[in-house]
N, C-alpha and C positions, 0 to 999 in steps of 0.2 A: 850559197850559204851566207850571203852578206845581209840578207834581210832577217834581222834578229829581234828581239822582244821586250815586256814589262808588266808587273802587277800582283794581286792578292786574293785569297779566300780560304775558306775553311770548312770541312764537313765533319759530321759527328758519325763515327763508328760506334759500336756498343761499349759505353762507359769510357771511351778515349777521344780525345781531340787529336787530330793529326792532320799534317800536310804533306800528303805523299802523291806519287805518281799513278798510283792504283786506284785511287779514291778522288773525290770530286774537288779539286783545288787547283786554280790556275796559279802557276808560279809567276814570279817577278822577273821578266826578261824585257830587253829593250830591242828595238828594231832600227836598223841603220840602212839608208838607202844607198843605190850605187854613188850617188853624188855625195855622200858623207852626212846628210841630215838624220837627226835622231828623232824618232817618234815616240812620245811619252803620253801614256794615259795619266791624267792628273784630275783634281776636282773641277778644273776649268773646262775639261774636255780633252780631246786629242790634240796635244801640243807638239809642234815641229821646232826643233832647235837645231841651229847652224853652228857647230863648233868653230867653223872657219871664219865667221864674221861676227858671231854672238848674236845673231837675230832670233827672235822668238815669235811665233805666232800660234794662235788656236786655230788649227785647221778645221776641226768640227766640235761644236760644244757638247755633244752627246745629250741633246734636250731629251728631258724625260727619264733619264738613268744616270748611272755613273760609268764613265769610261773604265774599262776593266782590262783590256788586253788588245794589242794592235800590232799589225805587221805590215810593212810595206810589200806591195807587190814586186816581182823580180826587176820590173823596169822602174820602179819607183814613182810611177804616176798616179798610182791608187793605193788603198790600204784595205786589209780585211780588219774590221774592228768589231770588237765584242762589248757591249754594253750591259752592264747589270740593271735589270729592270725591276727588281723587287728587293726587299729588305733582307736581313740576315736569317740564318738558320737553315735547316734542311730545305731541298728543293728549290734553290734560287733559280730565279728566271733570267735568261740572258737572250739578248737580240744579237744576232749575227748580221753586220752590215757591210756594204762596199762604199767606202768613201772615195769620190771621184776627185779630179785635180781641182775641181771648183769648190771643193769642201762639202758638197752635198752629199748625204749619205742616202742609200737605197737599201732597205731591209731585204735580206735573203731569206732568213729563217728565224725562229725562236726556238730555243731548246732549254732545258733545265740541267743544272750540274755540269757545265762544261769544263773540261779539265785541260785542254790544249788545243792548238791550231797550227797549221802549217800551210804554205803555198807550195804548188807543184812549181819546178824550175821554169817550165814553159809558161807559167801564169794562167794556164787554162782551168786548173782545179784548185780548191782548197779542200783541206780536211780539219775536221775537228773530232776530239774525243769527248765523250760525256758519259758520266755513270748511269748505267741503264736503269730503267724503272723496276726491272724484275731480275732475279737471279737467273743465270743461264748455266745449265748443267755443263761439266760436272762440278764447278766450283760454288761452294756455299757462301757467296758473297755477291753483292751488287758490284759488278767491275765494269770499267769503262767500254763502250762500244766504238766503233769507227763509223764516221759519217763522211761520205764523199759529196762535195760540193761542186757543181758545174756553174762557174762563175758567170759565163756569158748568159746561160739559160736561167740561172737562179733556182736550179732544181737541187734536190738532195736525194740520196739514197744510202742506206745502211751497207756496209761493207763486211764488218766482223764484229764479234762479240768476245768479251773475255780478253781484252787486250790491255797493255799498260798505256797510260795517257801519253807518255813520250813516244813519238813515232818520227821516222825521217823518209823523204822522198829520194828515190835513186834519180841520178843525172837525167835519165832519158823521160821522166815524168810518167812512165808507164807502171812502175812498180813502188810499193811503199815497203819500208822495213819496219816490222812491228814486233813486239814481245807477246806471243800468244801464250796466255796462262792457262795451265791444265790442271794445277791443284795448288791448295794452300796448306801449309803444314798446320797441324791441330794445335801444337803447344808453342809455336813461334810465329813471328810475323814475316814468314818467308814463303815466297811463291816460286814454283817450279813450272817450266814450260820450254818453248823454243822460240829463239830468235829466227823470224821468218820474213821472206819476201811475200808481198801481197799484190797480185795483179788487179789493177783497178777495173779493168775491162771484163775479166772473166771471174774474178774472185778466188782464183787458185792460190793456194799458199804452199811455199816450198821451204823446207827448213833449212837453215843455215848452220844452227848450233843448239845444243842444249843449254839452258841458262836457269840459275837460281838468283833471286834477289829479293831485297825488302822493299820497303816503301819508296826509298829513294835510289832505287836502280835507275841507271842513265846509260844512254849509248849516243854516239854520233857517227856519222858516215862520211868518209872523205869525199871531197868535191868530184873525184873521178870514179867514185863507186866501188873501188877496189878493197877498201880496208874499212873497218869499224872499230872504234874505241869503245869498249864495254866496262862499266863499272858494276860489278856484281859479285855475289858470294861465290858463285862458280860458273864457269863456261868449259863446255865440253863438246864432244862430237854430237852431230844431230841425233845419231841413234843410241847415244849413251843412256844408261839407266841412272837417273840421278837420285840422290839419297832422299830421305824423308826430311832431314834438317842437315844445315852445316854449321859447324862451329867456327867462331872467328868473325872477323870483319870482311867487308867488301874490299876486293881488289880491282885494279885496272888490268883489263886484257886487250891485247891487240888481236883482231880477227881477220883472217883472209877470207873475203867474201866469195872467192872462187872455190878455194879449197876446203874452207871450213876449219883450217888449222888456226890454233889459238896459242898465244902465250902471255905469260903475266908480265906486266911492265911495272907496276908499282903496288906496294901494299898500304900505301898512305893517301890514296886519291879518292875524293868523292865524286868527281866528275872530270871529263875531258872534252874539250871542243876544238875542231879543226879551224885553222885561220881561214878566211874566204878562199884563197887560192890553194890551200892544203900544204903549204910550205911549213907551218908550225902548229903547235899544240898548246892550248891553254888548259892547265890542270889546277883544280881546285882541291885544297887539302881535305881529308875526311875529318880530322881533328880540329875543334875550334876552340878559341881562347877568348873568353869573355864575349861570345856570340860573333866573332870575327874569325875568318880563315885566311890562310895564306894562299896567294895564287902564283903559279910558277908557269914559265914558258919553256917548251922543250921543242926539239925537232919533231918532224911529222911522224916518226917512228917512236916518239916518246924518249929518245935518248938526249943526254946533255940538259936535263931539267935545271933551270935556275930559278929561284923565287924572286918575284918582282915586287910584291907588296904583301903586307901581312895583316891589313885591316879590311878585307872585304866583308860585308855584312852577309851572314848566313841565311837570316830569316827576318821578316817583318814582325812587327808587334812584339808582345812580351808575354811571359807566363803561359797559360792555357788558352789565351783568347787571340783571335785574327792573326794567325801566323801563316806564313807562306814561304816557300823556299825562294831564294834569291839566286840568279844565275848571272854571271857577267857575259860579255860578248866581245867580239872584235870589231872595231870600227873599220880596219883594214888590216893588212898583213903584218903591220908594224905597229899598231896601236890597240890597247886594251880599253874597254869602257867597263866600269862597275860602280856599285854603289858602296862607298865607305862608311864607317860609323864614325861620328863627331860629337863628343860631348858637349852639351849646352846646359847653362845655369847649373854649374858644378857638376856633381856626379849622378844627379838625379834623372837628368834628361839626355837622350841621345838622338840626334837627327841623322837621316841617311842622306849622303852627299854624293852627288853624280861626279865621279872622278875618272880621269882617262891617265894612262901611264904607256910609255913605250915598252916594246917587247923585250928590251935590254934592262928594263927598271928605271931608266931616266926620264926626264920630261914630264914629271907628275903635274897634273893640272885640275884644279877644282872648278867646276862648271856651274855649281849650284847657285851662286850669287847672281851671275848672269841671267840664268833662267828666272829666278825668283823676281829680280828687278824687271826683266822684260815682260813679266806676267801682271805686275802691278796695275790694278784697275781694269783688268780684262775679265 
C-alpha cells in the first residue's frame, strides 16, 4: 500500500457539477515509491521528487497530453500513468501508459472518463475504473465499470459494471474489493449495494457487507487483508435489507473481512487510510473550515485518534468549476504527505502546498519551494 497517488477532473451529471467516486473524476492523490520518492503529475509532465535530497526531475513529459494521474509499480521501477488527451467537458479521452525506468512510455490503452486506478501488489496487473458509455440495469445512471490490465501483455478485459470508482486489491493479488451498486435512491444522492470481493480470474463476486454511501463513500483494506475501514452512510450484514434512504451523515466503520462483522469507529470522518505496514490509520475529518479539513492519526483499529494538522485542502479549484477531491497519503509509517492551503496575494488567492508532517504532529515541512525551484526552466 506504499504506492499512492495525485490529480483532478470533473464530469457533468444532470444540472449538477460533482466530483465523486461514482462518476467520472480522478481524485488528487500522490504516489510514493518504496525508496521514498514522490511521483507528481504536473504541467511539466510526470515529475519525481526526492524529499531526502531535494532532487527533482521530469521522468516523462506526457507529450501530446496533460499528466493526469500516476502510480509507482510496487517495486518502484516503473509507473502506471494516465494522460488526458483531450479538452474539457463530457467524454474526456485518456491514454493509459507504462513509464519505464528510462522514462520512455508505452501506451497500453485509451479510454474515456477514467475515474481511478490501482496496481496489484505483485505488479502483474493494474485496474482502472471508468464511467460506462451506457447505463447498466438495474441502476438508472451511467456508473463506473472495472477494467483489468495485464501489464506484461498490454491487454485489457472488463471485469464488472456498476461499481464505485474506489477499489482495492487484496494482498494475494487474486481478488479485488469493490462496492457493487444495486440501486440509487430517487430523492437523495445515495447508493445502496454490497462491498464485495471480485475474483480477477473467474469474475466471481462474494458479498462481504451491505453498504449505503453517497458520492464520497470511501474504503481502504489493511495490508494483511483482514480488515477494512469504510466511510459510508450505513454498513450492515451482507444479507441485510438496506433502507431506501438514510438520514444523517456518513460514519467510519471497521469491517472484519472474514466474519463480516462491523462496528462504528467515528461519526466525523470523511475517509481513513492504513499506513503502509498497517500499524496506523490516517483519518480525514468530514467537516471542513474554509475549504480545509483536519487530519488525525490513530492506531490501526481507529483508537487513540490525535489531530496532527487542520489545513489539509479538501478540493482543487473553486466554485462550480474544475473541482476534484484531494486525498493525503503516507510516505512511510511515520510520515504523512498532504496538500495544505496557503494564502497568496492577500486573501484573494490560495495555493496548494505539498507538505509533510510526522504521525505525532511534529516535524512539519513545506516541500513546494524546493519542487518549484527544481523545475525552473524544465
